[in-house]
MARLO-544504 format. One record per residue (C-alpha): y, x, z. Coordinates in Angstrom, 1 decimal, always signed. Layout:
MARLO-544504
yy / xx / zz
Y / X / Z;
...
***
This chain:
MARLO-544504
yy / xx / zz
+93.0 / -7.7 / -90.0;
+90.4 / -8.6 / -87.5;
+87.1 / -6.7 / -87.8;
+85.2 / -8.9 / -85.3;
+83.3 / -11.4 / -87.4;
+82.5 / -13.5 / -84.3;
+86.2 / -14.1 / -83.7;
+86.9 / -14.7 / -87.4;
+84.1 / -17.3 / -87.6;
+85.0 / -18.9 / -84.3;
+88.5 / -19.6 / -85.5;
+86.9 / -21.7 / -88.2;
+84.3 / -23.5 / -86.1;
+84.5 / -26.2 / -83.5;
+81.2 / -25.1 / -81.9;
+80.5 / -21.7 / -80.2;
+79.8 / -18.6 / -82.2;
+77.8 / -15.7 / -80.7;
+76.2 / -12.4 / -81.9;
+73.1 / -10.3 / -81.8;
+74.0 / -6.6 / -81.8;
+72.1 / -3.9 / -83.6;
+70.5 / -2.6 / -80.4;
+69.0 / -6.0 / -79.7;
+67.3 / -5.9 / -83.1;
+65.1 / -3.1 / -81.9;
+63.1 / -5.6 / -79.8;
+61.6 / -7.0 / -83.0;
+61.4 / -10.3 / -84.9;
+59.8 / -12.4 / -82.2;
+62.4 / -11.4 / -79.7;
+65.3 / -12.0 / -82.1;
+63.8 / -15.4 / -83.1;
+63.5 / -16.4 / -79.4;
+67.1 / -15.3 / -78.7;
+68.3 / -17.3 / -81.7;
+66.4 / -20.4 / -80.3;
+67.9 / -19.9 / -76.8;
+71.4 / -19.6 / -78.2;
+70.9 / -22.8 / -80.2;
+69.4 / -24.6 / -77.2;
+72.5 / -23.6 / -75.1;
+74.8 / -25.1 / -77.7;
+75.6 / -22.0 / -79.8;
+74.5 / -22.9 / -83.3;
+76.4 / -20.0 / -85.1;
+75.2 / -16.5 / -84.7;
+76.4 / -13.3 / -86.4;
+73.7 / -10.7 / -86.5;
+74.3 / -6.9 / -86.7;
+72.2 / -4.8 / -89.0;
+72.4 / -1.0 / -89.6;
+69.3 / -0.3 / -91.7;
+66.6 / -1.8 / -93.8;
+64.3 / -2.1 / -90.8;
+66.9 / -4.3 / -89.2;
+67.0 / -6.5 / -92.3;
+63.2 / -6.9 / -92.2;
+63.4 / -7.9 / -88.5;
+66.1 / -10.4 / -89.3;
+64.2 / -11.8 / -92.3;
+61.1 / -12.4 / -90.2;
+63.2 / -14.0 / -87.5;
+64.9 / -16.4 / -89.9;
+62.1 / -17.2 / -92.3;
+61.6 / -20.7 / -90.9;
+65.2 / -21.6 / -90.7;
+66.6 / -24.4 / -92.9;
+69.9 / -22.6 / -93.6;
+70.8 / -18.9 / -93.5;
+73.8 / -17.2 / -95.0;
+74.5 / -13.6 / -95.7;
+74.9 / -10.9 / -98.4;
+72.3 / -9.3 / -100.6;
+70.9 / -7.2 / -97.7;
+69.7 / -10.4 / -96.0;
+67.8 / -11.3 / -99.2;
+65.8 / -8.1 / -98.8;
+64.6 / -9.1 / -95.4;
+63.9 / -12.7 / -96.3;
+62.0 / -11.7 / -99.5;
+59.7 / -9.4 / -97.4;
+59.2 / -12.1 / -94.8;
+58.4 / -14.8 / -97.4;
+56.0 / -12.4 / -99.1;
+54.3 / -11.5 / -95.8;
+53.9 / -15.2 / -95.0;
+52.3 / -15.7 / -98.4;
+55.1 / -18.2 / -99.2;
+56.1 / -16.5 / -102.5;
+54.2 / -14.6 / -105.2;
+55.3 / -11.1 / -106.1;
+56.5 / -10.8 / -109.7;
+56.2 / -7.2 / -110.8;
+58.2 / -7.9 / -113.9;
+61.1 / -9.6 / -112.3;
+63.4 / -6.8 / -113.3;
+62.3 / -6.7 / -116.9;
+64.4 / -8.7 / -119.5;
+62.5 / -9.9 / -122.6;
+64.2 / -9.0 / -125.8;
+66.0 / -11.9 / -127.6;
+67.7 / -11.1 / -130.9;
+69.1 / -14.6 / -131.4;
+72.8 / -15.6 / -131.4;
+74.9 / -14.4 / -128.5;
+78.2 / -15.4 / -126.9;
+79.9 / -13.7 / -124.0;
+81.8 / -15.7 / -121.3;
+83.9 / -13.8 / -118.7;
+85.7 / -15.4 / -115.8;
+85.9 / -12.6 / -113.2;
+89.1 / -10.6 / -112.9;
+87.5 / -7.6 / -111.2;
+88.4 / -4.1 / -112.3;
+85.0 / -3.7 / -114.0;
+85.1 / -7.0 / -115.8;
+88.7 / -6.3 / -117.1;
+87.5 / -3.0 / -118.6;
+84.4 / -4.7 / -120.1;
+86.6 / -7.5 / -121.6;
+89.0 / -4.9 / -123.1;
+86.1 / -3.1 / -124.7;
+84.5 / -6.2 / -126.0;
+87.7 / -7.7 / -127.4;
+88.0 / -4.7 / -129.7;
+84.6 / -5.3 / -131.1;
+84.1 / -9.0 / -131.5;
+86.2 / -12.2 / -132.0;
+87.7 / -13.1 / -128.7;
+89.6 / -16.0 / -127.2;
+91.5 / -15.9 / -123.9;
+91.7 / -19.1 / -122.0;
+95.1 / -20.0 / -120.6;
+94.7 / -21.9 / -117.2;
+98.2 / -23.5 / -117.6;
+97.2 / -24.9 / -121.0;
+93.8 / -26.0 / -119.7;
+95.6 / -27.9 / -116.9;
+98.2 / -29.4 / -119.3;
+95.9 / -30.3 / -122.2;
+92.5 / -31.7 / -121.5;
+91.4 / -31.0 / -125.1;
+92.0 / -27.2 / -124.7;
+88.4 / -26.6 / -123.5;
+87.0 / -28.5 / -126.5;
+89.2 / -26.4 / -128.8;
+87.8 / -23.2 / -127.3;
+84.3 / -24.5 / -127.8;
+85.1 / -25.4 / -131.4;
+86.6 / -22.0 / -132.0;
+83.5 / -20.2 / -130.7;
+81.1 / -22.4 / -132.8;
+83.3 / -21.8 / -135.9;
+83.3 / -18.0 / -135.4;
+79.5 / -18.0 / -134.9;
+78.9 / -19.7 / -138.2;
+76.8 / -22.7 / -139.2;
+73.6 / -21.1 / -137.9;
+75.2 / -19.4 / -134.9;
+74.2 / -16.1 / -136.6;
+77.6 / -14.4 / -136.9;
+78.2 / -13.6 / -133.2;
+78.7 / -12.4 / -130.7;
+82.0 / -13.9 / -129.7;
+83.9 / -13.6 / -126.4;
+85.6 / -16.4 / -124.5;
+87.3 / -15.2 / -121.3;
+89.8 / -16.1 / -118.6;
+89.8 / -12.6 / -117.2;
+93.3 / -11.4 / -116.3;
+95.2 / -9.0 / -114.1;
+95.6 / -9.8 / -110.4;
+99.4 / -10.3 / -110.9;
+98.8 / -12.8 / -113.7;
+96.2 / -14.6 / -111.7;
+98.6 / -14.8 / -108.8;
+101.4 / -16.4 / -111.0;
+99.0 / -19.1 / -112.2;
+97.8 / -19.8 / -108.6;
+101.4 / -20.1 / -107.5;
+102.1 / -22.6 / -110.2;
+98.9 / -24.7 / -110.0;
+97.6 / -24.0 / -106.5;
+94.6 / -21.7 / -105.9;
+92.0 / -24.5 / -106.0;
+93.3 / -26.2 / -109.1;
+93.7 / -22.9 / -110.9;
+90.1 / -22.0 / -110.2;
+88.8 / -25.4 / -111.0;
+90.3 / -25.7 / -114.5;
+88.9 / -22.4 / -115.5;
+85.5 / -23.1 / -114.1;
+85.4 / -26.5 / -115.8;
+86.5 / -25.0 / -119.1;
+83.9 / -22.3 / -118.9;
+81.2 / -24.8 / -118.1;
+82.3 / -27.0 / -121.0;
+82.0 / -24.0 / -123.4;
+78.7 / -22.9 / -122.0;
+77.1 / -26.3 / -122.2;
+78.5 / -26.9 / -125.6;
+77.1 / -23.6 / -127.0;
+73.7 / -24.3 / -125.5;
+73.6 / -27.8 / -127.0;
+74.5 / -26.2 / -130.4;
+71.5 / -24.0 / -130.2;
+72.8 / -20.8 / -128.5;
+70.0 / -18.9 / -126.8;
+71.9 / -16.1 / -125.1;
+75.0 / -16.3 / -123.0;
***
């Protein structure tokens, strides 16, 4: 319920948290970089930076390009990418958004429970063999992940050519909450992640080219 990210972060940190507001970004990358250095020198290592437009992101990217650790959303990546390009630290790949066609065997793994993923899983489950992972079973039975992998390989056939197949842990928020209440949030997430990883690695080892 607190919209002030400085206060939110400060409650999680033992060292001071400060901010650089959007108006201060107008001074440019050199000024922002210097301000960040001054804050760090004064014992404030954590800084939340305000951005309102792409130009602010470019300023921030240039100010942070030499830092060993920067966190943020996809907007920050826009600024960092331009700064790295301007500094000749990366090459520009004009085909980065082009996917090469691969008509080989395919399997679909879905773990998100977002609205979009739930709709995609519902659509896919009507069109291909599908297996839903049960977090409670995964926690109770350590062989459950291997059985899921065996199921997928069996449905794909000897040469993995009968796919695609769908293996998913996607569920409604209410169902996820029940599992988290029974297992704990961390354990519930971990058993699903480990099972998905086991299936993915196993399919890749069996010759699967597309996941």
